[in-house]
C-alpha positions as CSV (number, residue, x, y, z in Angstrom):
1,X,-25.5,23.0,0.6
2,X,-23.7,23.3,-2.7
3,X,-25.9,20.9,-4.6
4,X,-29.0,19.1,-3.3
5,X,-29.5,15.4,-4.0
6,X,-32.0,14.6,-6.7
7,X,-33.7,11.5,-8.0
8,X,-32.4,10.0,-11.2
9,X,-34.6,7.6,-13.2
10,X,-33.1,4.3,-14.2
11,X,-34.7,2.7,-17.2
12,X,-33.3,-0.6,-16.4
13,X,-34.9,-0.6,-12.9
14,X,-38.0,1.6,-13.1
15,X,-39.1,0.9,-9.5
16,X,-35.7,1.8,-8.0
17,X,-35.0,5.0,-6.2
18,X,-31.6,6.3,-7.4
19,X,-30.2,9.6,-6.1
20,X,-27.3,11.8,-6.9
21,X,-25.0,12.7,-4.0
22,X,-25.7,15.8,-2.0
23,X,-22.7,18.1,-2.0
24,X,-22.2,20.0,1.3
25,X,-19.4,22.5,2.0
26,X,-17.9,22.5,5.5
27,X,-15.2,24.5,7.3
28,X,-12.1,22.6,8.3
29,X,-13.0,23.3,12.0
30,X,-16.3,21.3,11.7
31,X,-16.3,17.7,12.9
32,X,-19.3,16.6,10.8
33,X,-17.1,15.0,8.1
34,X,-15.4,12.9,10.8
35,X,-18.5,10.8,11.4
36,X,-20.0,8.1,9.2
37,X,-22.7,9.4,7.1
38,X,-24.8,7.2,4.8
39,X,-25.4,8.9,1.5
40,X,-25.1,9.5,-1.1
41,X,-23.2,12.5,0.3
42,X,-20.0,14.4,-0.5
43,X,-18.4,16.8,1.9
44,X,-16.2,19.6,0.5
45,X,-14.0,20.6,3.4
46,X,-12.4,24.1,3.2
47,X,-8.9,24.3,4.5
48,X,-6.3,27.1,4.6
49,X,-3.7,25.1,2.6
50,X,-3.0,21.7,1.0
51,X,-0.9,20.8,4.0
52,X,-3.9,21.5,6.3
53,X,-6.1,19.4,4.0
54,X,-3.8,16.4,4.3
55,X,-3.4,16.9,8.0
56,X,-7.3,17.0,8.4
57,X,-7.7,13.8,6.4
58,X,-5.0,12.1,8.4
59,X,-6.3,13.1,11.8
60,X,-9.9,12.2,10.8
61,X,-8.8,8.7,9.5
62,X,-6.8,8.1,12.7
63,X,-9.6,9.3,15.0
64,X,-12.7,8.0,13.2
65,X,-11.3,5.6,10.6
66,X,-11.4,5.6,6.8
67,X,-11.7,2.8,4.3
68,X,-10.2,4.7,1.3
69,X,-9.1,8.1,0.1
70,X,-9.2,9.6,-3.4
71,X,-6.9,12.5,-4.0
72,X,-6.2,14.7,-7.1
73,X,-2.9,16.5,-7.6
74,X,-0.4,17.3,-10.3
75,X,2.3,18.0,-7.7
76,X,4.5,15.0,-7.0
77,X,5.5,16.5,-3.6
78,X,1.8,16.7,-2.6
79,X,1.3,13.2,-3.8
80,X,4.2,12.0,-1.7
81,X,2.9,13.9,1.4
82,X,-0.5,12.2,0.8
83,X,1.0,8.8,0.5
84,X,3.0,9.3,3.8
85,X,-0.2,10.5,5.5
86,X,-2.2,7.5,4.2
87,X,0.5,5.1,5.4
88,X,0.5,6.7,8.9
89,X,-3.3,6.7,9.0
90,X,-3.6,3.1,7.7
91,X,-5.9,3.9,4.8
92,X,-5.6,3.0,1.1
93,X,-5.3,5.9,-1.3
94,X,-5.9,6.3,-5.0
95,X,-4.6,9.3,-7.0
96,X,-6.1,11.1,-10.0
97,X,-8.8,8.6,-10.9
98,X,-10.9,9.5,-13.9
99,X,-13.3,6.6,-13.6
100,X,-14.9,4.7,-10.8
101,X,-13.5,4.0,-7.4
102,X,-14.6,0.8,-5.8
103,X,-14.2,1.1,-2.1
104,X,-13.2,-2.6,-1.9
105,X,-11.2,-2.5,-5.2
106,X,-8.7,-5.0,-4.0
107,X,-11.4,-7.5,-2.9
108,X,-11.5,-8.7,-6.5
109,X,-8.1,-10.2,-6.1
110,X,-8.0,-11.3,-2.4
111,X,-11.2,-10.6,-0.5
112,X,-9.1,-7.9,1.2
113,X,-11.4,-5.1,2.0
114,X,-10.0,-2.7,4.6
115,X,-6.4,-2.2,5.7
116,X,-6.9,-3.2,9.4
117,X,-4.8,-0.1,10.1
118,X,-7.5,2.2,11.5
119,X,-10.8,2.0,13.2
120,X,-12.8,1.8,10.0
121,X,-11.6,-1.7,9.5
122,X,-9.8,-3.4,12.3
123,X,-9.4,-6.7,10.4
124,X,-8.9,-7.9,6.9
125,X,-10.9,-10.7,5.4
126,X,-7.9,-12.8,4.5
127,X,-5.2,-12.0,7.0
128,X,-5.3,-14.2,10.1
129,X,-2.7,-11.8,11.8
130,X,-5.5,-9.3,12.5
131,X,-5.7,-10.7,16.0
132,X,-2.3,-9.3,16.8
133,X,-2.6,-6.3,14.3
134,X,1.2,-6.4,13.7
135,X,1.0,-6.1,10.0
136,X,-1.3,-4.0,7.7
137,X,-1.4,-3.6,4.0
138,X,-2.1,-0.1,2.6
139,X,-2.7,0.2,-1.1
140,X,-1.6,3.1,-3.2
141,X,-3.0,3.6,-6.7
142,X,-1.7,6.3,-9.0
143,X,-3.0,7.1,-12.4
144,X,-1.3,9.6,-14.8
């Protein structure tokens, strides 16, 4: 446990229970992060290299599904590798966000929630081709 969850008071909603995420460190050999966990929770997964980190994320998304990835890098080669892995895993990815990430960020424009490209979301909300699963849309968002 790197940081335990704690209660945060919300003046606007005094009766609500609001919690910060728990931050838990795991080794890359663990499979805990490959399973759905209801949070708030953040896993920090230690890996031997950036290449291994990308491979772990890709394998996890293919095996267990992923709705979205957030990645941070100043190396365009790493960004390219991350995009390629996201495309192969069928998961939308956003790079270098400094503000909020909305898991269904594209839903504001099309009701499109998941890519339909992995087991986290095997259909989109607006694409009738989900029955055949021939086409998927993977979003890539890059901020400077």
